[in-house]
py3Dmol code that shows the C-alpha trace and the ligand (Angstrom):
import py3Dmol

protein = """\
ATOM      1  CA  UNK A   1       3.258  16.638  22.175  1.00  0.00           C
ATOM      2  CA  UNK A   2       4.259  14.262  19.400  1.00  0.00           C
ATOM      3  CA  UNK A   3       2.981  11.132  17.728  1.00  0.00           C
ATOM      4  CA  UNK A   4       4.928   7.941  17.218  1.00  0.00           C
ATOM      5  CA  UNK A   5       4.180   6.116  13.958  1.00  0.00           C
ATOM      6  CA  UNK A   6       5.115   2.523  13.213  1.00  0.00           C
ATOM      7  CA  UNK A   7       4.696   1.009   9.754  1.00  0.00           C
ATOM      8  CA  UNK A   8       5.345  -2.738   9.909  1.00  0.00           C
ATOM      9  CA  UNK A   9       6.057  -4.657   6.713  1.00  0.00           C
ATOM     10  CA  UNK A  10       7.220  -8.116   5.718  1.00  0.00           C
ATOM     11  CA  UNK A  11      10.607  -6.904   4.444  1.00  0.00           C
ATOM     12  CA  UNK A  12      11.109  -3.496   6.029  1.00  0.00           C
ATOM     13  CA  UNK A  13       9.497  -1.319   8.658  1.00  0.00           C
ATOM     14  CA  UNK A  14       9.614   2.420   9.255  1.00  0.00           C
ATOM     15  CA  UNK A  15       9.319   4.221  12.578  1.00  0.00           C
ATOM     16  CA  UNK A  16       8.950   7.967  12.961  1.00  0.00           C
ATOM     17  CA  UNK A  17       7.800  10.850  15.099  1.00  0.00           C
ATOM     18  CA  UNK A  18       5.618  13.700  13.869  1.00  0.00           C
ATOM     19  CA  UNK A  19       3.892  16.630  15.497  1.00  0.00           C
ATOM     20  CA  UNK A  20       0.092  16.756  15.595  1.00  0.00           C
ATOM     21  CA  UNK A  21      -0.099  18.407  12.167  1.00  0.00           C
ATOM     22  CA  UNK A  22       1.790  15.476  10.643  1.00  0.00           C
ATOM     23  CA  UNK A  23       5.107  17.324  10.300  1.00  0.00           C
ATOM     24  CA  UNK A  24       7.827  14.686  10.341  1.00  0.00           C
ATOM     25  CA  UNK A  25      10.406  15.257  13.119  1.00  0.00           C
ATOM     26  CA  UNK A  26      12.478  12.075  12.832  1.00  0.00           C
ATOM     27  CA  UNK A  27      12.248   8.737  11.108  1.00  0.00           C
ATOM     28  CA  UNK A  28      14.197   5.564  10.567  1.00  0.00           C
ATOM     29  CA  UNK A  29      13.923   2.583   8.228  1.00  0.00           C
ATOM     30  CA  UNK A  30      14.798  -0.887   9.464  1.00  0.00           C
ATOM     31  CA  UNK A  31      15.041  -4.178   7.634  1.00  0.00           C
ATOM     32  CA  UNK A  32      12.575  -6.622   9.177  1.00  0.00           C
ATOM     33  CA  UNK A  33      12.604  -9.726   6.962  1.00  0.00           C
ATOM     34  CA  UNK A  34       9.569 -11.811   7.909  1.00  0.00           C
ATOM     35  CA  UNK A  35      11.645 -15.029   8.047  1.00  0.00           C
ATOM     36  CA  UNK A  36      13.161 -13.774  11.330  1.00  0.00           C
ATOM     37  CA  UNK A  37       9.799 -14.016  13.054  1.00  0.00           C
ATOM     38  CA  UNK A  38       8.009 -11.600  15.390  1.00  0.00           C
ATOM     39  CA  UNK A  39      10.295 -11.723  18.460  1.00  0.00           C
ATOM     40  CA  UNK A  40      13.433 -10.698  16.579  1.00  0.00           C
ATOM     41  CA  UNK A  41      11.598  -8.160  14.422  1.00  0.00           C
ATOM     42  CA  UNK A  42       9.786  -6.484  17.321  1.00  0.00           C
ATOM     43  CA  UNK A  43      13.134  -6.587  19.124  1.00  0.00           C
ATOM     44  CA  UNK A  44      14.542  -4.456  16.283  1.00  0.00           C
ATOM     45  CA  UNK A  45      11.555  -2.122  15.933  1.00  0.00           C
ATOM     46  CA  UNK A  46      11.428  -1.151  19.639  1.00  0.00           C
ATOM     47  CA  UNK A  47      14.993   0.270  19.898  1.00  0.00           C
ATOM     48  CA  UNK A  48      14.577   2.039  16.535  1.00  0.00           C
ATOM     49  CA  UNK A  49      11.371   3.626  17.874  1.00  0.00           C
ATOM     50  CA  UNK A  50      13.252   4.624  21.046  1.00  0.00           C
ATOM     51  CA  UNK A  51      15.904   6.234  18.894  1.00  0.00           C
ATOM     52  CA  UNK A  52      13.482   8.409  16.892  1.00  0.00           C
ATOM     53  CA  UNK A  53      11.637   9.416  20.070  1.00  0.00           C
ATOM     54  CA  UNK A  54      14.983  10.533  21.571  1.00  0.00           C
ATOM     55  CA  UNK A  55      15.829  12.418  18.366  1.00  0.00           C
ATOM     56  CA  UNK A  56      12.501  14.225  18.331  1.00  0.00           C
ATOM     57  CA  UNK A  57      13.063  15.022  22.021  1.00  0.00           C
ATOM     58  CA  UNK A  58       9.400  15.262  22.945  1.00  0.00           C
ATOM     59  CA  UNK A  59       6.774  13.359  24.894  1.00  0.00           C
ATOM     60  CA  UNK A  60       4.692  10.891  22.896  1.00  0.00           C
ATOM     61  CA  UNK A  61       0.957  11.501  23.213  1.00  0.00           C
ATOM     62  CA  UNK A  62      -0.288   8.716  20.939  1.00  0.00           C
ATOM     63  CA  UNK A  63       1.037   5.824  18.889  1.00  0.00           C
ATOM     64  CA  UNK A  64      -0.282   4.663  15.513  1.00  0.00           C
ATOM     65  CA  UNK A  65       0.658   1.246  14.147  1.00  0.00           C
ATOM     66  CA  UNK A  66      -0.052   0.244  10.540  1.00  0.00           C
ATOM     67  CA  UNK A  67       0.245  -3.360   9.468  1.00  0.00           C
ATOM     68  CA  UNK A  68      -1.081  -5.686   6.767  1.00  0.00           C
ATOM     69  CA  UNK A  69      -4.382  -7.301   7.754  1.00  0.00           C
ATOM     70  CA  UNK A  70      -6.441  -9.112   8.679  1.00  0.00           C
ATOM     71  CA  UNK A  71      -6.264  -7.751  12.199  1.00  0.00           C
ATOM     72  CA  UNK A  72      -8.493  -6.878  15.115  1.00  0.00           C
ATOM     73  CA  UNK A  73      -8.411  -3.123  15.495  1.00  0.00           C
ATOM     74  CA  UNK A  74     -10.363  -3.134  18.766  1.00  0.00           C
ATOM     75  CA  UNK A  75      -7.960  -5.445  20.622  1.00  0.00           C
ATOM     76  CA  UNK A  76      -4.855  -4.302  18.705  1.00  0.00           C
ATOM     77  CA  UNK A  77      -4.099  -7.902  17.773  1.00  0.00           C
ATOM     78  CA  UNK A  78      -3.011  -9.495  14.504  1.00  0.00           C
ATOM     79  CA  UNK A  79      -4.823 -12.439  12.915  1.00  0.00           C
ATOM     80  CA  UNK A  80      -2.885 -14.770  10.585  1.00  0.00           C
ATOM     81  CA  UNK A  81      -1.247 -12.209   8.280  1.00  0.00           C
ATOM     82  CA  UNK A  82       0.068 -13.670   5.016  1.00  0.00           C
ATOM     83  CA  UNK A  83       3.290 -11.652   4.905  1.00  0.00           C
ATOM     84  CA  UNK A  84       3.969 -11.842   8.672  1.00  0.00           C
ATOM     85  CA  UNK A  85       4.007 -15.560   9.480  1.00  0.00           C
ATOM     86  CA  UNK A  86       4.045 -16.282  13.233  1.00  0.00           C
ATOM     87  CA  UNK A  87       2.610 -12.916  14.316  1.00  0.00           C
ATOM     88  CA  UNK A  88      -0.904 -14.266  14.886  1.00  0.00           C
ATOM     89  CA  UNK A  89      -2.329 -13.295  18.286  1.00  0.00           C
ATOM     90  CA  UNK A  90       0.375 -10.743  19.065  1.00  0.00           C
ATOM     91  CA  UNK A  91      -1.070  -7.660  20.721  1.00  0.00           C
ATOM     92  CA  UNK A  92       0.994  -4.884  19.148  1.00  0.00           C
ATOM     93  CA  UNK A  93      -0.808  -2.028  20.872  1.00  0.00           C
ATOM     94  CA  UNK A  94       0.051  -3.427  24.318  1.00  0.00           C
ATOM     95  CA  UNK A  95       3.754  -3.820  23.471  1.00  0.00           C
ATOM     96  CA  UNK A  96       4.166  -0.247  22.206  1.00  0.00           C
ATOM     97  CA  UNK A  97       1.811   1.326  24.703  1.00  0.00           C
ATOM     98  CA  UNK A  98       3.809  -0.124  27.609  1.00  0.00           C
ATOM     99  CA  UNK A  99       7.147   0.861  26.149  1.00  0.00           C
ATOM    100  CA  UNK A 100       6.203   4.492  25.484  1.00  0.00           C
ATOM    101  CA  UNK A 101       3.504   5.042  28.097  1.00  0.00           C
ATOM    102  CA  UNK A 102       0.954   6.369  25.608  1.00  0.00           C
ATOM    103  CA  UNK A 103      -2.214   4.970  24.022  1.00  0.00           C
ATOM    104  CA  UNK A 104      -1.517   2.885  20.896  1.00  0.00           C
ATOM    105  CA  UNK A 105      -3.832   2.128  17.965  1.00  0.00           C
ATOM    106  CA  UNK A 106      -3.517  -0.543  15.295  1.00  0.00           C
ATOM    107  CA  UNK A 107      -5.059  -0.391  11.825  1.00  0.00           C
ATOM    108  CA  UNK A 108      -4.835  -1.994   8.424  1.00  0.00           C
ATOM    109  CA  UNK A 109      -1.951  -0.413   6.497  1.00  0.00           C
ATOM    110  CA  UNK A 110      -3.962   0.315   3.349  1.00  0.00           C
ATOM    111  CA  UNK A 111      -6.767   2.046   5.277  1.00  0.00           C
ATOM    112  CA  UNK A 112      -4.050   3.904   7.201  1.00  0.00           C
ATOM    113  CA  UNK A 113      -2.349   4.970   3.964  1.00  0.00           C
ATOM    114  CA  UNK A 114      -5.703   6.247   2.662  1.00  0.00           C
ATOM    115  CA  UNK A 115      -6.169   8.277   5.864  1.00  0.00           C
ATOM    116  CA  UNK A 116      -2.583   9.543   5.624  1.00  0.00           C
ATOM    117  CA  UNK A 117      -3.166  10.782   2.071  1.00  0.00           C
ATOM    118  CA  UNK A 118      -6.478  12.374   3.115  1.00  0.00           C
ATOM    119  CA  UNK A 119      -4.911  14.136   6.141  1.00  0.00           C
ATOM    120  CA  UNK A 120      -1.464  15.111   4.890  1.00  0.00           C
ATOM    121  CA  UNK A 121      -1.089  14.036   1.261  1.00  0.00           C
ATOM    122  CA  UNK A 122      -2.718  14.263  -2.156  1.00  0.00           C
ATOM    123  CA  UNK A 123      -6.231  14.203  -0.672  1.00  0.00           C
ATOM    124  CA  UNK A 124      -6.211  17.142   1.743  1.00  0.00           C
ATOM    125  CA  UNK A 125      -9.717  18.627   1.679  1.00  0.00           C
ATOM    126  CA  UNK A 126     -11.142  15.708  -0.319  1.00  0.00           C
ATOM    127  CA  UNK A 127     -14.113  13.915   1.257  1.00  0.00           C
ATOM    128  CA  UNK A 128     -14.360  10.873  -1.033  1.00  0.00           C
ATOM    129  CA  UNK A 129     -11.156   9.136  -1.877  1.00  0.00           C
ATOM    130  CA  UNK A 130      -9.918   5.726  -2.910  1.00  0.00           C
ATOM    131  CA  UNK A 131      -6.336   4.726  -2.183  1.00  0.00           C
ATOM    132  CA  UNK A 132      -4.719   1.868  -4.073  1.00  0.00           C
ATOM    133  CA  UNK A 133      -1.311   0.421  -3.378  1.00  0.00           C
ATOM    134  CA  UNK A 134       0.359  -1.436  -6.229  1.00  0.00           C
ATOM    135  CA  UNK A 135       3.429  -3.244  -4.945  1.00  0.00           C
ATOM    136  CA  UNK A 136       4.057  -6.919  -4.122  1.00  0.00           C
ATOM    137  CA  UNK A 137       0.282  -7.230  -3.940  1.00  0.00           C
ATOM    138  CA  UNK A 138      -2.552  -4.791  -4.564  1.00  0.00           C
ATOM    139  CA  UNK A 139      -4.449  -3.357  -1.600  1.00  0.00           C
ATOM    140  CA  UNK A 140      -6.672  -0.417  -0.963  1.00  0.00           C
ATOM    141  CA  UNK A 141      -8.405   1.891   1.427  1.00  0.00           C
ATOM    142  CA  UNK A 142     -11.625   3.879   1.132  1.00  0.00           C
ATOM    143  CA  UNK A 143     -12.499   7.267   2.610  1.00  0.00           C
ATOM    144  CA  UNK A 144     -16.163   8.232   2.342  1.00  0.00           C
ATOM    145  CA  UNK A 145     -17.447  11.542   3.640  1.00  0.00           C
ATOM    146  CA  UNK A 146     -14.047  12.222   5.206  1.00  0.00           C
ATOM    147  CA  UNK A 147     -14.082   8.979   7.229  1.00  0.00           C
ATOM    148  CA  UNK A 148     -12.493   5.595   6.571  1.00  0.00           C
ATOM    149  CA  UNK A 149     -14.991   3.021   5.330  1.00  0.00           C
ATOM    150  CA  UNK A 150     -14.138  -0.422   6.700  1.00  0.00           C
ATOM    151  CA  UNK A 151     -17.165  -2.629   6.113  1.00  0.00           C
ATOM    152  CA  UNK A 152     -18.894  -4.850   8.693  1.00  0.00           C
ATOM    153  CA  UNK A 153     -15.915  -7.177   9.101  1.00  0.00           C
ATOM    154  CA  UNK A 154     -13.376  -4.368   8.642  1.00  0.00           C
ATOM    155  CA  UNK A 155     -12.010  -5.858   5.425  1.00  0.00           C
ATOM    156  CA  UNK A 156     -13.394  -3.444   2.822  1.00  0.00           C
ATOM    157  CA  UNK A 157     -11.133  -2.093   0.105  1.00  0.00           C
ATOM    158  CA  UNK A 158      -9.801  -5.347  -1.334  1.00  0.00           C
ATOM    159  CA  UNK A 159      -9.518  -3.870  -4.834  1.00  0.00           C
ATOM    160  CA  UNK A 160      -6.699  -6.322  -5.535  1.00  0.00           C
ATOM    161  CA  UNK A 161      -9.266  -9.096  -5.590  1.00  0.00           C
ATOM    162  CA  UNK A 162     -11.717  -7.462  -7.985  1.00  0.00           C
ATOM    163  CA  UNK A 163     -12.412 -10.009 -10.721  1.00  0.00           C
ATOM    164  CA  UNK A 164     -10.891  -8.729 -13.963  1.00  0.00           C
ATOM    165  CA  UNK A 165     -10.351 -11.775 -16.215  1.00  0.00           C
ATOM    166  CA  UNK A 166     -12.862 -14.619 -15.702  1.00  0.00           C
ATOM    167  CA  UNK A 167     -10.385 -17.393 -16.518  1.00  0.00           C
ATOM    168  CA  UNK A 168      -7.292 -15.486 -15.447  1.00  0.00           C
ATOM    169  CA  UNK A 169      -4.252 -16.720 -13.512  1.00  0.00           C
ATOM    170  CA  UNK A 170      -4.466 -18.106  -9.969  1.00  0.00           C
ATOM    171  CA  UNK A 171      -4.410 -15.500  -7.201  1.00  0.00           C
ATOM    172  CA  UNK A 172      -2.994 -15.496  -3.648  1.00  0.00           C
ATOM    173  CA  UNK A 173      -6.566 -15.359  -2.312  1.00  0.00           C
ATOM    174  CA  UNK A 174      -7.386 -18.777  -3.763  1.00  0.00           C
ATOM    175  CA  UNK A 175      -9.510 -17.456  -6.620  1.00  0.00           C
ATOM    176  CA  UNK A 176      -8.239 -16.537 -10.076  1.00  0.00           C
ATOM    177  CA  UNK A 177      -8.261 -13.631 -12.509  1.00  0.00           C
ATOM    178  CA  UNK A 178      -8.126 -11.035  -9.714  1.00  0.00           C
ATOM    179  CA  UNK A 179      -6.502  -7.648 -10.324  1.00  0.00           C
ATOM    180  CA  UNK A 180      -3.596  -8.651  -8.054  1.00  0.00           C
ATOM    181  CA  UNK A 181      -2.850 -11.724 -10.179  1.00  0.00           C
ATOM    182  CA  UNK A 182      -2.584  -9.491 -13.271  1.00  0.00           C
ATOM    183  CA  UNK A 183      -1.084  -6.148 -12.269  1.00  0.00           C
ATOM    184  CA  UNK A 184       0.840  -6.346  -8.963  1.00  0.00           C
ATOM    185  CA  UNK A 185       4.620  -5.967  -9.160  1.00  0.00           C
ATOM    186  CA  UNK A 186       5.032  -9.684  -8.490  1.00  0.00           C
ATOM    187  CA  UNK A 187       2.494 -10.575 -11.192  1.00  0.00           C
ATOM    188  CA  UNK A 188       4.033  -8.272 -13.821  1.00  0.00           C
ATOM    189  CA  UNK A 189       7.405  -9.961 -13.224  1.00  0.00           C
ATOM    190  CA  UNK A 190       5.822 -13.419 -13.344  1.00  0.00           C
ATOM    191  CA  UNK A 191       3.952 -12.682 -16.590  1.00  0.00           C
ATOM    192  CA  UNK A 192       7.151 -11.306 -18.191  1.00  0.00           C
ATOM    193  CA  UNK A 193       9.031 -14.462 -17.143  1.00  0.00           C
ATOM    194  CA  UNK A 194       6.372 -16.818 -18.529  1.00  0.00           C
ATOM    195  CA  UNK A 195       6.805 -16.010 -22.234  1.00  0.00           C
ATOM    196  CA  UNK A 196      10.362 -14.726 -22.110  1.00  0.00           C
ATOM    197  CA  UNK A 197      11.796 -17.863 -23.736  1.00  0.00           C
ATOM    198  CA  UNK A 198       9.419 -17.401 -26.680  1.00  0.00           C
ATOM    199  CA  UNK A 199      10.714 -13.835 -27.153  1.00  0.00           C
ATOM    200  CA  UNK A 200      14.452 -14.286 -27.719  1.00  0.00           C
ATOM    201  CA  UNK A 201      14.930 -10.719 -28.999  1.00  0.00           C
ATOM    202  CA  UNK A 202      13.692  -9.088 -25.789  1.00  0.00           C
ATOM    203  CA  UNK A 203      16.293  -6.955 -24.003  1.00  0.00           C
ATOM    204  CA  UNK A 204      15.016  -8.481 -20.746  1.00  0.00           C
ATOM    205  CA  UNK A 205      17.397 -11.369 -21.516  1.00  0.00           C
ATOM    206  CA  UNK A 206      20.343  -9.020 -21.039  1.00  0.00           C
ATOM    207  CA  UNK A 207      18.838  -6.571 -18.493  1.00  0.00           C
ATOM    208  CA  UNK A 208      18.242  -9.442 -16.055  1.00  0.00           C
ATOM    209  CA  UNK A 209      21.082 -11.842 -15.313  1.00  0.00           C
ATOM    210  CA  UNK A 210      18.531 -14.648 -14.923  1.00  0.00           C
ATOM    211  CA  UNK A 211      14.737 -14.835 -15.396  1.00  0.00           C
ATOM    212  CA  UNK A 212      14.425 -14.932 -11.595  1.00  0.00           C
ATOM    213  CA  UNK A 213      15.884 -11.408 -11.461  1.00  0.00           C
ATOM    214  CA  UNK A 214      13.103  -9.917 -13.584  1.00  0.00           C
ATOM    215  CA  UNK A 215      11.090  -7.330 -11.653  1.00  0.00           C
ATOM    216  CA  UNK A 216       8.212  -5.046 -12.623  1.00  0.00           C
ATOM    217  CA  UNK A 217      10.705  -2.176 -12.503  1.00  0.00           C
ATOM    218  CA  UNK A 218      12.884  -3.901 -15.082  1.00  0.00           C
ATOM    219  CA  UNK A 219       9.868  -4.603 -17.315  1.00  0.00           C
ATOM    220  CA  UNK A 220       8.951  -0.893 -17.157  1.00  0.00           C
ATOM    221  CA  UNK A 221      12.539   0.072 -17.935  1.00  0.00           C
ATOM    222  CA  UNK A 222      12.784  -2.264 -20.952  1.00  0.00           C
ATOM    223  CA  UNK A 223       9.369  -1.070 -22.182  1.00  0.00           C
ATOM    224  CA  UNK A 224      10.483   2.577 -21.893  1.00  0.00           C
ATOM    225  CA  UNK A 225      13.599   1.735 -23.902  1.00  0.00           C
ATOM    226  CA  UNK A 226      11.439   0.367 -26.722  1.00  0.00           C
ATOM    227  CA  UNK A 227      11.527  -3.368 -26.027  1.00  0.00           C
ATOM    228  CA  UNK A 228       8.434  -4.691 -27.788  1.00  0.00           C
ATOM    229  CA  UNK A 229       7.856  -7.726 -25.584  1.00  0.00           C
ATOM    230  CA  UNK A 230       8.295  -5.790 -22.329  1.00  0.00           C
ATOM    231  CA  UNK A 231       6.006  -3.064 -23.677  1.00  0.00           C
ATOM    232  CA  UNK A 232       3.318  -5.642 -24.443  1.00  0.00           C
ATOM    233  CA  UNK A 233       3.529  -7.175 -20.960  1.00  0.00           C
ATOM    234  CA  UNK A 234       3.551  -3.748 -19.274  1.00  0.00           C
ATOM    235  CA  UNK A 235       0.673  -2.372 -21.372  1.00  0.00           C
ATOM    236  CA  UNK A 236      -1.518  -5.356 -20.689  1.00  0.00           C
ATOM    237  CA  UNK A 237      -0.883  -5.049 -16.933  1.00  0.00           C
ATOM    238  CA  UNK A 238      -1.743  -1.317 -17.094  1.00  0.00           C
ATOM    239  CA  UNK A 239      -4.915  -2.135 -19.037  1.00  0.00           C
ATOM    240  CA  UNK A 240      -5.960  -4.512 -16.258  1.00  0.00           C
ATOM    241  CA  UNK A 241      -5.034  -1.987 -13.561  1.00  0.00           C
ATOM    242  CA  UNK A 242      -7.095   0.622 -15.422  1.00  0.00           C
ATOM    243  CA  UNK A 243     -10.090  -1.744 -15.424  1.00  0.00           C
ATOM    244  CA  UNK A 244      -9.677  -2.232 -11.680  1.00  0.00           C
ATOM    245  CA  UNK A 245      -9.640   1.536 -11.137  1.00  0.00           C
ATOM    246  CA  UNK A 246     -12.628   1.993 -13.497  1.00  0.00           C
ATOM    247  CA  UNK A 247     -14.600  -0.524 -11.396  1.00  0.00           C
ATOM    248  CA  UNK A 248     -13.708   1.351  -8.192  1.00  0.00           C
ATOM    249  CA  UNK A 249     -14.745   4.646  -9.835  1.00  0.00           C
ATOM    250  CA  UNK A 250     -18.094   3.221 -10.970  1.00  0.00           C
ATOM    251  CA  UNK A 251     -18.885   1.723  -7.560  1.00  0.00           C
ATOM    252  CA  UNK A 252     -17.753   4.550  -5.275  1.00  0.00           C
ATOM    253  CA  UNK A 253     -17.832   7.751  -7.379  1.00  0.00           C
ATOM    254  CA  UNK A 254     -14.689   9.116  -5.676  1.00  0.00           C
ATOM    255  CA  UNK A 255     -13.345  12.627  -6.220  1.00  0.00           C
ATOM    256  CA  UNK A 256      -9.819  11.250  -6.102  1.00  0.00           C
ATOM    257  CA  UNK A 257      -8.051   7.954  -6.731  1.00  0.00           C
ATOM    258  CA  UNK A 258      -4.593   8.019  -5.157  1.00  0.00           C
ATOM    259  CA  UNK A 259      -2.202   5.295  -6.283  1.00  0.00           C
ATOM    260  CA  UNK A 260       0.932   4.475  -4.310  1.00  0.00           C
ATOM    261  CA  UNK A 261       3.292   1.519  -3.861  1.00  0.00           C
ATOM    262  CA  UNK A 262       6.560   0.514  -5.512  1.00  0.00           C
ATOM    263  CA  UNK A 263       5.152  -0.028  -9.010  1.00  0.00           C
ATOM    264  CA  UNK A 264       4.081   3.656  -9.190  1.00  0.00           C
ATOM    265  CA  UNK A 265       7.780   4.576  -9.416  1.00  0.00           C
ATOM    266  CA  UNK A 266       7.169   4.007 -13.162  1.00  0.00           C
ATOM    267  CA  UNK A 267       5.404   7.413 -13.062  1.00  0.00           C
ATOM    268  CA  UNK A 268       3.615   8.439 -16.271  1.00  0.00           C
ATOM    269  CA  UNK A 269       4.163   4.970 -17.695  1.00  0.00           C
ATOM    270  CA  UNK A 270       1.623   3.849 -15.122  1.00  0.00           C
ATOM    271  CA  UNK A 271      -0.624   6.880 -14.708  1.00  0.00           C
ATOM    272  CA  UNK A 272      -1.168   7.746 -18.388  1.00  0.00           C
ATOM    273  CA  UNK A 273      -2.485   4.349 -19.537  1.00  0.00           C
ATOM    274  CA  UNK A 274      -4.527   3.905 -16.334  1.00  0.00           C
ATOM    275  CA  UNK A 275      -6.188   7.325 -16.785  1.00  0.00           C
ATOM    276  CA  UNK A 276      -6.883   6.500 -20.438  1.00  0.00           C
ATOM    277  CA  UNK A 277      -8.555   3.152 -19.628  1.00  0.00           C
ATOM    278  CA  UNK A 278     -10.671   4.828 -16.928  1.00  0.00           C
ATOM    279  CA  UNK A 279     -11.663   7.557 -19.399  1.00  0.00           C
ATOM    280  CA  UNK A 280     -12.766   4.939 -21.906  1.00  0.00           C
ATOM    281  CA  UNK A 281     -14.332   2.362 -19.622  1.00  0.00           C
ATOM    282  CA  UNK A 282     -15.821   4.056 -16.541  1.00  0.00           C
ATOM    283  CA  UNK A 283     -19.172   5.871 -16.770  1.00  0.00           C
ATOM    284  CA  UNK A 284     -18.863   9.381 -18.172  1.00  0.00           C
ATOM    285  CA  UNK A 285     -20.315  11.479 -15.319  1.00  0.00           C
ATOM    286  CA  UNK A 286     -18.142   9.579 -12.826  1.00  0.00           C
ATOM    287  CA  UNK A 287     -15.062  10.043 -15.014  1.00  0.00           C
ATOM    288  CA  UNK A 288     -15.741  13.783 -15.008  1.00  0.00           C
ATOM    289  CA  UNK A 289     -15.690  13.799 -11.185  1.00  0.00           C
ATOM    290  CA  UNK A 290     -12.464  11.903 -10.629  1.00  0.00           C
ATOM    291  CA  UNK A 291      -8.760  12.643 -10.717  1.00  0.00           C
ATOM    292  CA  UNK A 292      -6.149   9.871 -10.600  1.00  0.00           C
ATOM    293  CA  UNK A 293      -2.927  10.947  -8.922  1.00  0.00           C
ATOM    294  CA  UNK A 294       0.240   9.535  -7.314  1.00  0.00           C
ATOM    295  CA  UNK A 295       0.475   9.285  -3.518  1.00  0.00           C
ATOM    296  CA  UNK A 296       2.011  12.525  -2.231  1.00  0.00           C
ATOM    297  CA  UNK A 297       3.510  10.768   0.795  1.00  0.00           C
ATOM    298  CA  UNK A 298       5.662   8.632  -1.528  1.00  0.00           C
ATOM    299  CA  UNK A 299       7.857   6.106   0.278  1.00  0.00           C
ATOM    300  CA  UNK A 300       6.507   7.316   3.611  1.00  0.00           C
ATOM    301  CA  UNK A 301       2.872   6.602   2.757  1.00  0.00           C
ATOM    302  CA  UNK A 302       2.735   3.831   5.400  1.00  0.00           C
ATOM    303  CA  UNK A 303       4.369   5.947   8.115  1.00  0.00           C
ATOM    304  CA  UNK A 304       2.138   8.953   7.391  1.00  0.00           C
ATOM    305  CA  UNK A 305      -0.756   6.503   7.589  1.00  0.00           C
ATOM    306  CA  UNK A 306       0.432   5.369  11.027  1.00  0.00           C
ATOM    307  CA  UNK A 307       0.358   9.010  12.218  1.00  0.00           C
ATOM    308  CA  UNK A 308      -3.136   9.351  10.753  1.00  0.00           C
ATOM    309  CA  UNK A 309      -4.299   6.299  12.755  1.00  0.00           C
ATOM    310  CA  UNK A 310      -3.162   7.924  16.006  1.00  0.00           C
ATOM    311  CA  UNK A 311      -4.705  11.295  15.135  1.00  0.00           C
ATOM    312  CA  UNK A 312      -8.012   9.803  13.998  1.00  0.00           C
ATOM    313  CA  UNK A 313      -8.342   7.828  17.240  1.00  0.00           C
ATOM    314  CA  UNK A 314      -7.410  10.800  19.419  1.00  0.00           C
ATOM    315  CA  UNK A 315     -10.085  12.887  17.716  1.00  0.00           C
ATOM    316  CA  UNK A 316     -12.601  10.214  18.631  1.00  0.00           C
ATOM    317  CA  UNK A 317     -12.051  10.510  22.374  1.00  0.00           C
ATOM    318  CA  UNK A 318     -12.390  14.255  22.415  1.00  0.00           C
TER     319      UNK A 318
END
"""
ligand_1 = """\
1
ZN
Zn -7.504 -12.668 -5.471
"""
view = py3Dmol.view(width=600, height=400)
view.addModel(protein, "pdb")
view.setStyle({"model": 0}, {"cartoon": {"style": "trace"}})
view.addModel(ligand_1, "xyz")
view.setStyle({"model": 1}, {"stick": {}})
view.zoomTo()
view.show()
């Protein structure tokens, strides 16, 4: 018996089939730009899911669906999700359950990614783990005692909205100075754009054809090549990210902090400064307990999380 995993995002989605140990049998990426709305996007996800199920050539015993929150896990329904406009009230579990004749489970993608890393990734055998995703925004998931911690309203793990700079820039959540407003991919690009004109010597002027084309990846690249301005912007963002991680370490005393998401493609340029800030700023005994590592599931962290959702729920009915 196999598991169908569905990772739904605002720009792309991934569907895949794995066996019950999380071994990937087939997968497919599809572009699902959120401007197309739910009907068209679900209309693209369903045939792609059919295709991977055919490829894997096995019966589906459970379906896991990971999606940005807020959502209602018990009814399998989305609330108003910022990066999926128009999806509010859609019962995703019903749609996929009917199509594939198997029970379907919906969960927050960051919690799912944390479970995926704990079951099949960097956190195998680790009981206390924090997962952080640093991409367009910053999200997170918490595993305590081997189980996901969700909080009373199921919205725990919003590390992206930890307050880092009291009078910092405005944030998507309506507050300001949050980690996300200082260190997400979008924020790094925005910060680099803001003072670019005042730094005429920066190679970002030539690396990007227009300021609008500046991305966090480009800032990291320019910084690695020795561009002073880009290095300053990047280092400050990593300092703030390190403070965010240090706060998580002090509050939760995890054994492992796993960081995934597009911005982690910068590799050591991200992990080295973050580890250094945590070493300096978190409390010593907690620093001694923790390791900070990249997500082992890489680009498939969301899909592996979707498998983990299905497996976790199946274990609960046994
Ligand atoms: Zn915020």
